C-alpha positions, 0 to 999 in steps of 0.5 A: 592548155585545158585541164580535164578530169581523168574521165574526159582524158580517157574519152579523148584517148579512147575515141582518138579525138582530142576534142571529143570531151569538148563536144567537137566532132561527135554526134549528139548522144543521150549523155548530151541531154540535160537530164543525164547531167543532173545525175551522173551515170556511174554513181547512180549505177554503182548505188543501184547495183550494190543495193541489189547485191545487198538485197540478195545477201539479206534474203539469203539470211531470212528464215522465211525461205519462200519470201527469200526466194522472191526477194532473191529473184527480184534482185536478180531481175533488177540486176539483169534488167538494169545491165540490159537497160539504157539506164546504165548504158545509154546508146554509144555510137562508137565502135567498142563498149561504152567506157563507163561500164569499165568505170562502174565495174572498177567502182564496184570492185573498189567498194567490195575490196573495202568490205570484209571477206564474205557474201556481200563482198562476193556478191558485189564482185559477181555483179562487177563481173556481170558489168564487164560481161555486158561491156564485152557483149556490147563491144562484140555486138552480142546483146542482152542476156544471150551474152551470159548475163544471167550468171547470178548466184 
């Protein structure tokens, strides 16, 4: 009996292929490239998205409103661009959304729940919702910001 991490068990379950995590019977994807193994998708994505959400909150507290608007716009663009890029979501050759988007949203929610209620917690939860919106959009075949991914406060 082989021991698998919960993530690999989930991949086996969601694909219906008990050997999927071993690479048997699945096409090669971006995840099979060595550079993706050096830096896991989930921790990197969570760090980028929390950083952008924190930048929005910090900009909201600036006295220079012109600069604050520029920083907020840049953070919003970073979030939307990252969600639409292959950096967060390498091509997934199977029906339905890639499984790691749900994992990223869960990690963002866990990080937000560790914070005191306030604008940073709210901002991170909004980004988690955007990740789930992206997951639904990919699962239904709707691409990019047409799926409502511009919902950034």
